[in-house]
Each structure stands twice: as structure tokens, then as C-alpha cells.
C-alpha positions in Angstrom: 0.1 13.4 25.5 0.2 9.6 26.4 -2.7 8.9 23.9 -0.6 10.4 21.0 2.3 8.2 22.0 0.1 5.1 21.9 -1.3 6.2 18.5 2.3 6.5 17.2 3.1 2.9 18.5 0.0 1.6 16.7 1.0 3.3 13.5 4.5 1.7 13.8 2.9 -1.7 14.4 0.7 -1.2 11.4 3.6 -0.3 9.1 5.5 -3.4 10.3 2.5 -5.6 9.6 2.3 -4.1 6.1 5.9 -4.9 5.6 5.5 -8.5 6.7 2.3 -9.1 4.7 3.8 -7.2 1.7 2.4 -8.3 -1.6 -1.3 -7.6 -1.3 -0.7 -4.2 0.4 1.9 -2.9 -2.1 -0.6 -1.6 -4.6 -2.3 0.3 -1.8 1.0 1.8 -0.6 1.9 3.0 -4.1 -1.5 4.7 -4.6 -1.1 7.0 -1.6 1.9 8.8 0.0 3.0 6.9 3.2 1.3 9.2 5.7 -1.9 9.3 3.8 -2.0 5.5 3.4 -1.8 5.1 7.2 -4.7 7.5 7.7 -6.8 5.8 5.1 -6.6 2.5 7.0 -8.1 3.7 10.3 
């Protein structure tokens, strides 16, 4: 489905933003597994 592809792109963008911002997000990333962390942010 096209909507799922868009969601995947948004997830990728979010992960890239987290990598760029880095420091204040690291604690959050360590508290949750990668997939869960993405879900928690929405």
C-alpha cells in the first residue's frame, strides 16, 4: 500500500533526524529497542 511506503519514509527521516540531533535523544534510544522507540515517538 502507498500509505505504508510513506510511513516507512517518515520513519527513515525520523531516524536520520535522531542521528543528526544525537545527544539529547541517545538516552531515549537506549531505554527502548529501536523499533519500539520509533513507535513511542508518534
